[in-house]
PAZAPA-4460 file (N, C-alpha, C; in steps of 0.05 Angstrom, whole numbers, plus 32768, in hexadecimal, padded with zeros to 4 digits):
% residues 208
    n_x    n_y    n_z   ca_x   ca_y   ca_z    c_x    c_y    c_z   seq   type   mol
   7E9D   857D   899A   7EB8   8586   8995   7ECB   8574   89A4     1      M     A
   7EE0   856B   8996   7EF3   8559   89A2   7F0B   8569   89AC     2      I     A
   7F12   8563   89C8   7F28   8571   89D3   7F41   855F   89D4     3      L     A
   7F57   8569   89CC   7F6F   8559   89CA   7F83   8567   89DD     4      I     A
   7F8D   8557   89F0   7FA1   8561   8A04   7FBC   855C   89F8     5      N     A
   7FC9   8571   89F2   7FE3   8570   89E5   7FFA   8572   89FA     6      L     A
   7FF3   8575   8A14   8007   8577   8A29   8014   855C   8A2E     7      L     A
   802E   855B   8A37   803C   8541   8A3D   8033   8535   8A57     8      P     A
   801A   8529   8A56   800E   851F   8A6F   801D   8506   8A79     9      H     A
   8029   84F8   8A67   8037   84E0   8A70   8050   84E8   8A81    10      R     A
   805D   84FD   8A79   8074   8506   8A88   806B   8511   8AA3    11      E     A
   8054   851F   8AA4   804A   8529   8ABD   8044   8512   8AD0    12      E     A
   8037   84FD   8AC4   8031   84E5   8AD4   804A   84D8   8AE0    13      R     A
   805F   84D6   8ACF   8078   84CB   8AD8   8083   84DB   8AEF    14      R     A
   8082   84F6   8AEC   808D   8507   8B01   807E   8503   8B1B    15      K     A
   8063   8502   8B19   8053   84FE   8B31   805A   84E3   8B3E    16      R     A
   805E   84CF   8B2E   8065   84B5   8B39   8081   84B6   8B46    17      R     A
   8093   84C4   8B39   80AE   84C6   8B45   80AC   84D5   8B60    18      K     A
   809D   84EB   8B60   809B   84FA   8B79   808E   84E9   8B8E    19      V     A
   8079   84DA   8B87   806C   84C9   8B9B   807F   84B3   8BA5    20      A     A
   808F   84A8   8B92   80A2   8493   8B99   80B7   849E   8BAD    21      F     A
   80C3   84B5   8BA5   80D7   84C0   8BB7   80CC   84C9   8BD1    22      F     A
   80B3   84D3   8BD1   80A6   84DA   8BEA   80A2   84C2   8BFC    23      A     A
   8099   84AC   8BEF   8096   8493   8BFF   80B1   8489   8C0A    24      G     A
   80C6   848C   8BF9   80E0   8485   8C03   80E9   8496   8C1B    25      L     A
   80E3   84B0   8C18   80EA   84C2   8C2E   80DB   84BB   8C48    26      G     A
   80C0   84B6   8C44   80B0   84AF   8C5C   80BB   8495   8C68    27      V     A
   80C1   8481   8C57   80CB   8468   8C61   80E6   846C   8C70    28      A     A
   80F7   847D   8C64   8111   8482   8C70   810D   8490   8C8B    29      A     A
   80FB   84A4   8C8B   80F6   84B2   8CA5   80EB   849F   8CB9    30      V     A
   80D8   848E   8CB1   80CD   847A   8CC3   80E2   8467   8CCD    31      A     A
   80F4   845E   8CBB   810A   844D   8CC3   811C   845A   8CD7    32      G     A
   8123   8473   8CD1   8134   8482   8CE4   8127   8485   8CFF    33      L     A
   810D   848B   8CFF   80FE   848D   8D18   80FF   8473   8D28    34      V     A
   80FA   845D   8D19   80FA   8443   8D26   8116   843C   8D31    35      I     A
   812B   8441   8D21   8146   843C   8D29   814E   844D   8D41    36      V     A
   8145   8467   8D40   814B   8479   8D56   813D   8470   8D70    37      G     A
   8124   8468   8D6D   8115   845F   8D84   8122   8446   8D90    38      A     A
   812A   8433   8D7E   8137   841B   8D87   8152   8421   8D95    39      W     A
   8161   8434   8D89   817B   843C   8D95   8177   8448   8DB0    40      Y     A
   8163   8459   8DB3   815D   8465   8DCD   8155   8450   8DE1    41      L     A
   8145   843D   8DD8   813C   8427   8DEA   8154   8416   8DF3    42      L     A
   8166   8410   8DE0   817E   8401   8DE7   8190   8411   8DFA    43      V     A
   8192   842B   8DF5   81A2   843B   8E08   8195   843B   8E24    44      L     A
   817B   843D   8E25   816D   843D   8E3F   8171   8422   8E4D    45      Q     A
   816E   840C   8E3E   8172   83F1   8E4A   818F   83EE   8E53    46      L     A
   81A2   83F7   8E43   81BE   83F5   8E4A   81C4   8405   8E63    47      T     A
   81B9   841D   8E65   81BD   842E   8E7C   81B1   8420   8E95    48      S     A
   8199   8415   8E92   818D   8408   8EA9   819D   83EF   8EB2    49      A     A
   81A7   83E0   8E9E   81B8   83C9   8EA5   81D2   83D1   8EB2    50      Q     A
   81DE   83E7   8EA9   81F6   83F1   8EB5   81F1   83FA   8ED2    51      Q     A
   81DA   8406   8ED6   81D3   840E   8EF2   81CF   83F5   8F04    52      E     A
   81C2   83E0   8EF9   81BF   83C8   8F08   81DA   83BB   8F0D    53      R     A
   81EC   83BB   8EF9   8206   83B0   8EFD   8216   83BF   8F12    54      N     A
   8214   83DA   8F12   8221   83EA   8F26   8216   83E4   8F42    55      Q     A
   81FB   83E1   8F43   81EF   83DB   8F5D   81F9   83C0   8F67    56      F     A
   81FA   83AC   8F55   8204   8392   8F5D   8221   8393   8F66    57      L     A
   8232   83A3   8F58   824D   83A5   8F60   8250   83B2   8F7C    58      K     A
   823F   83C6   8F81   823F   83D3   8F9B   8237   83BF   8FB1    59      T     A
   8222   83B0   8FAC   8219   839D   8FC0   822D   8387   8FC4    60      E     A
   823A   837E   8FAE   824E   8369   8FB0   8266   8373   8FC1    61      I     A
   826D   838D   8FBD   8283   8398   8FCD   827B   8399   8FEB    62      S     A
   8262   83A0   8FF1   8259   83A0   900D   825A   8383   9018    63      K     A
   8251   8370   9008   8251   8354   9011   826D   834A   9016    64      L     A
   8280   8352   9005   829C   834A   9009   82A7   8355   9023    65      E     A
   82A0   836E   9029   82A9   837A   9042   829D   836B   905A    66      I     A
   8283   8364   9057   8276   8355   906D   8282   8339   9070    67      Q     A
   8288   832D   9059   8295   8312   905B   82B0   8313   9068    68      I     A
   82BF   8329   9062   82D9   832C   906F   82D5   8330   908D    69      K     A
   82C1   8340   9094   82BB   8344   90B1   82B3   832A   90BE    70      D     A
   82A3   831A   90B0   829A   8300   90BC   82B2   82EE   90BF    71      I     A
   82C4   82EE   90AB   82DC   82DD   90AE   82EE   82E6   90C5    72      A     A
   82F0   8300   90C8   82FF   830B   90DF   82F2   8303   90FA    73      T     A
   82D8   8305   90FB   82CA   82FD   9113   82CD   82DF   9119    74      L     A
   82CC   82CF   9104   82D0   82B2   9107   82EC   82AC   9112    75      K     A
   8300   82BA   9107   831B   82B6   9111   831E   82BE   912E    76      A     A
   8311   82D5   9135   8312   82DD   9151   8304   82CA   9163    77      E     A
   82ED   82BF   915A   82DE   82AB   916A   82EF   8292   916E    78      I     A
   82FC   8289   9158   830E   8271   915B   8325   8276   916E    79      E     A
   8330   828F   916C   8346   8295   917F   833C   8295   919C    80      A     A
   8324   82A0   91A0   8319   82A0   91BB   8313   8284   91C5    81      L     A
   8309   8273   91B3   8304   8257   91BA   831E   8249   91C1    82      K     A
   8333   824E   91B2   834E   8242   91B8   8358   824B   91D3    83      A     A
   8354   8265   91D9   835D   826F   91F3   834D   8262   920A    84      R     A
   8332   8260   9205   8321   8253   9219   8329   8236   921D    85      Q     A
   832F   8228   9207   8338   820C   9209   8352   820A   9218    86      K     A
   8364   821D   9213   837E   821C   9221   837A   8220   923F    87      A     A
   8368   8233   9246   8363   8238   9262   8356   8220   926F    88      V     A
   8343   8214   9261   8336   81FC   926C   834A   81E5   926F    89      E     A
   835C   81E2   925C   8370   81CD   925E   8383   81D2   9276    90      N     A
   838A   81EC   927A   839B   81F2   9291   838D   81EC   92AB    91      L     A
   8373   81F3   92AC   8363   81EE   92C4   8361   81D0   92C9    92      Q     A
   835D   81C0   92B4   835B   81A3   92B7   8376   8197   92BE    93      T     A
   838B   81A0   92B1   83A6   8195   92B6   83AF   819B   92D3    94      D     A
   83A5   81B1   92DE   83AC   81B7   92F9   83A1   81A3   930D    95      R     A
   838A   8197   9307   837D   8184   9319   8385   8167   9314    96      N     A
   8390   8162   92FC   8396   8146   92F4   83AA   8139   9308    97      I     A
   83C0   8146   9310   83D3   8138   9322   83C5   812E   933B    98      P     A
   83B3   813D   9346   83A5   8134   935F   8395   811B   9359    99      V     A
   8386   811B   9342   8376   8103   933B   8388   80EB   9336   100      H     A
   839F   80F0   9329   83B1   80DA   9322   83BC   80CD   933B   101      V     A
   83C5   80DE   934E   83D0   80D3   9367   83BB   80C4   9377   102      L     A
   83A3   80CF   9377   838D   80C0   9385   8388   80A5   9377   103      N     A
   8389   80A5   935D   8385   808C   934E   839B   8078   9355   104      D     A
   83B4   8082   9356   83CA   806F   935C   83C7   8064   9378   105      L     A
   83BE   8075   938B   83BA   806B   93A6   83A5   8055   93A7   106      V     A
   838F   805A   9398   8379   8047   9399   837F   802D   938B   107      R     A
   838F   802E   9375   8393   8016   9364   83AD   8007   936B   108      Q     A
   83BD   8012   937D   83D6   8004   9384   83D0   7FEE   9399   109      T     A
   83D5   7FD5   9393   83D0   7FC0   93A6   83E4   7FC0   93BD   110      P     A
   83DE   7FB1   93D2   83F2   7FAE   93E7   840A   7F9F   93DE   111      E     A
   8421   7FA6   93E9   8439   7F99   93E1   8447   7FA6   93C9   112      G     A
   843D   7FBE   93C0   8449   7FCD   93AA   844F   7FE9   93B4   113      V     A
   8468   7FF1   93AF   8471   800C   93B8   847E   801A   93A1   114      Y     A
   8477   8033   939D   8482   8043   9388   849B   8052   9392   115      F     A
   84B0   8051   9382   84C8   8060   9389   84CB   807A   9379   116      T     A
   84BE   807B   9362   84BE   8094   9352   84A7   8094   933F   117      S     A
   849D   80AC   933A   8487   80B0   9326   8490   80C8   9315   118      V     A
   8493   80C2   92FB   849C   80D7   92E8   8487   80DA   92D3   119      K     A
   8482   80F4   92CC   846E   80FA   92B7   847B   8108   92A0   120      Q     A
   8475   80FE   9288   847D   810B   926F   8465   810E   925E   121      T     A
   845C   8127   925A   8443   812D   924C   842C   811E   925A   122      N     A
   841F   810B   924C   8409   80FD   9257   8411   80E0   925F   123      Q     A
   842A   80DB   9263   8434   80C0   926A   8441   80C1   9285   124      T     A
   843A   80AD   9296   8447   80AA   92B0   8459   8091   92AF   125      L     A
   8470   8093   92BB   8482   807C   92BE   8484   8077   92DC   126      V     A
   8479   8060   92E5   8478   8059   9301   848E   8044   9307   127      L     A
   849F   804A   9319   84B4   8037   9321   84AF   8031   933F   128      S     A
   84B4   8017   9345   84AF   8010   9361   84B8   7FF4   9367   129      G     A
   84B0   7FEA   937F   84B8   7FD0   9389   849F   7FC1   9390   130      I     A
   849E   7FA7   9389   8487   7F96   938F   8491   7F7D   939D   131      A     A
   8480   7F72   93AE   8487   7F5A   93BC   8488   7F42   93A9   132      Q     A
   8475   7F41   9397   8473   7F2A   9384   846C   7F34   9368   133      T     A
   846F   7F22   9355   8466   7F28   933A   8448   7F2C   9338   134      N     A
   8439   7F1D   9349   841C   7F1F   9349   8413   7F3A   9351   135      E     A
   8421   7F47   9363   841A   7F62   936B   841C   7F76   9354   136      R     A
   8431   7F72   9344   8434   7F84   932C   841E   7F7F   9318   137      V     A
   8417   7F65   9314   8401   7F5E   9302   83E7   7F6A   930C   138      S     A
   83E2   7F69   9326   83CA   7F75   9331   83C9   7F94   932C   139      E     A
   83E0   7FA0   9330   83E2   7FBD   932B   83DB   7FC4   930E   140      L     A
   83E5   7FB3   92FB   83DF   7FB8   92DF   83C2   7FB5   92D9   141      L     A
   83B5   7FA0   92E5   8399   7F9C   92E1   8389   7FB3   92EC   142      R     A
   8390   7FBC   9304   8381   7FD2   9310   8383   7FEC   92FF   143      N     A
   839B   7FF1   92F5   839F   8009   92E4   8390   8007   92CA   144      L     A
   838D   7FEE   92C0   8380   7FEA   92A6   8362   7FEB   92A7   145      A     A
   8356   7FE1   92BD   8339   7FDE   92BE   832B   7FEE   92D4   146      Y     A
   8339   7FF7   92E8   832C   8005   92FE   8333   8022   9300   147      N     A
   8349   802B   92F4   8352   8046   92F8   8340   8059   92E7   148      A     A
   833B   8071   92F2   832B   8085   92E5   833C   8098   92D4   149      E     A
   8354   809D   92DD   8365   80B1   92D1   837E   80A5   92C4   150      W     A
   8381   808A   92C5   8398   807D   92B9   838F   8067   92A7   151      L     A
   839E   8062   9292   8397   804E   927E   83AF   8044   926F   152      T     A
   83AC   802E   9262   83C1   8021   9251   83DB   801C   9261   153      K     A
   83DA   800D   9277   83F3   8007   9286   8404   7FF4   9276   154      P     A
   841E   7FF8   9277   8431   7FE8   9268   8449   7FE2   927A   155      D     A
   844E   7FC8   927E   8465   7FC1   928F   847F   7FC5   927F   156      L     A
   8490   7FD6   9289   84A9   7FDC   927B   84BD   7FC6   9282   157      V     A
   84C1   7FC1   929C   84D4   7FAC   92A4   84CD   7FA4   92C1   158      E     A
   84D6   7F8C   92C7   84D4   7F82   92E3   84EB   7F70   92E7   159      I     A
   84F8   7F72   92FE   850F   7F61   9304   8511   7F5C   9322   160      R     A
   851B   7F45   9328   851E   7F3E   9344   8536   7F4D   9351   161      A     A
   8533   7F54   936A   8548   7F62   9379   8548   7F59   9396   162      A     A
   855F   7F56   93A1   8562   7F4F   93BD   8565   7F69   93CD   163      N     A
   8553   7F6D   93E0   8553   7F85   93F0   8558   7F7D   940D   164      V     A
   8569   7F8C   941A   8570   7F87   9436   855C   7F96   9448   165      Q     A
   854E   7F87   9459   853A   7F93   946B   8547   7FA0   9483   166      T     A
   8536   7FAB   9495   8540   7FB8   94AD   854E   7FA4   94BF   167      A     A
   8546   7F8B   94BE   8553   7F76   94CF   856B   7F69   94C0   168      T     A
   8574   7F76   94AB   858B   7F6D   949B   8586   7F51   948F   169      R     A
   856D   7F4C   9489   8566   7F34   947B   8564   7F3A   945D   170      E     A
   856C   7F28   944D   856A   7F2B   9430   854E   7F22   9427   171      Q     A
   8540   7F34   941A   8525   7F2E   9411   8523   7F31   93F3   172      K     A
   8516   7F1E   93E6   8514   7F1F   93C9   84FB   7F2F   93C1   173      R     A
   8500   7F46   93B4   84EB   7F57   93AA   84EE   7F5B   938C   174      L     A
   84DC   7F6B   9380   84DC   7F6F   9363   84DB   7F8C   935D   175      F     A
   84F0   7F96   934E   84EF   7FB1   9344   84DF   7FB1   932A   176      D     A
   84CE   7FC5   9326   84BE   7FC5   930E   84BB   7FE2   9304   177      F     A
   84B4   7FE4   92EB   84AF   7FFE   92DF   8497   7FFC   92CC   178      S     A
   8484   800D   92D0   846B   800C   92C1   8466   8027   92B3   179      V     A
   845E   8026   929A   8456   803E   928B   8438   803E   9289   180      R     A
   842B   8055   928E   840E   8058   928E   8407   8073   9283   181      V     A
   83F0   8074   9274   83E7   808D   9268   83D2   809A   927B   182      E     A
   83D3   80B5   927A   83C0   80C5   928A   83A8   80CB   9278   183      I     A
   8390   80C5   9283   8377   80CC   9275   8371   80E9   9278   184      K     A
   8368   80F5   9262   835D   8110   9265   833F   810E   9269   185      R     A
   8334   811F   9279   8317   811E   927E   8308   8125   9265   186      P     A
   82F0   8118   9261   82E1   811F   9249   82D8   813C   924A   187      P     A
   82D7   8148   9232   82CF   8164   9231   82B2   8167   9236   188      E     A
   82AB   817B   9247   828F   817F   924E   8281   818E   9237   189      A     A
   8269   8184   9230   8259   8191   921C   824B   81A9   9227   190      K     A
   8244   81BD   9215   8236   81D4   921F   821C   81CE   922D   191      P     A
   820D   81B9   9223   81F4   81B2   9230   81F9   81A7   924C   192      D     A
   820F   8197   924F   8216   818D   9269   821D   81A3   927C   193      D     A
   822C   81B7   9272   8234   81CD   9283   821B   81DD   928B   194      A     A
   8208   81E1   9279   81EF   81F0   9280   81DF   81E0   9294   195      A     A
   81DE   81C5   9290   81CF   81B5   92A3   81DB   81B6   92BF   196      Q     A
   81F6   81B5   92C0   8204   81B6   92DA   81FF   81D0   92E7   197      S     A
   81FF   81E7   92D7   81FB   8201   92E3   81DE   8203   92EE   198      K     A
   81CA   81F9   92DE   81AF   81FA   92E7   81AB   81E9   9300   199      S     A
   81B8   81D1   9300   81B6   81C0   9318   81C2   81CE   9330   200      G     A
   81D8   81DB   932D   81E4   81E9   9343   81D2   8200   934D   201      A     A
   81C5   820E   933A   81B4   8224   9341   819B   8219   9351   202      A     A
   8190   8202   9347   8179   81F6   9355   8181   81EE   9372   203      K     A
   8198   81E1   9374   81A1   81D8   938F   81A6   81F0   93A1   204      S     A
   81B0   8206   9396   81B4   821E   93A6   8199   822A   93AF   205      A     A
   8185   8229   939E   816A   8233   93A5   815E   8222   93BB   206      K     A
   8161   8207   93B8   8156   81F5   93CD   8163   81F9   93E8   207      K     A
   817E   81FD   93E7   818C   8202   9401   8184   821D   940C   208      S     A
***
């Protein structure tokens, strides 16, 4: 016996295919949404982590800026203290310079030369005096140039002959002169030298 299916099987097949197609589309859409959502959450998490790192860096940078300002302030204070120390050392040195200068003048002044005035302007001395001969003045200049410890760069300003009356009322030919000379400043002592001098003094004290 032959069976004949008179139902619209083709339409049923089309319906099943449509349902399967739309179901696949739905599954793909859901999978796409899940993937997009997961990616979005991951991006949000990464962005939040990066923002936290940026905030941490900003906080640390602010701390470093405060520390840098403190260091700059400390450096300024150190420089001010060094300047004060230098000023005190210069005052201490300048207080002893006149003694050394006068001792130097006494040692380097040849016989037959007499000073009538000594004037100081800053680090320059102007020496005025009387000499028996021109050679005495030349010797004074050589001594100040090569032998003096605290005087340097002597320069003859003027020299002129003058007749001076002695105690016996005799006229004697002498020479008025004026010399400009620079005062040397002592070399600055290095910290190592100061430490060595202190250790040497301590050793000598122990020995004594």
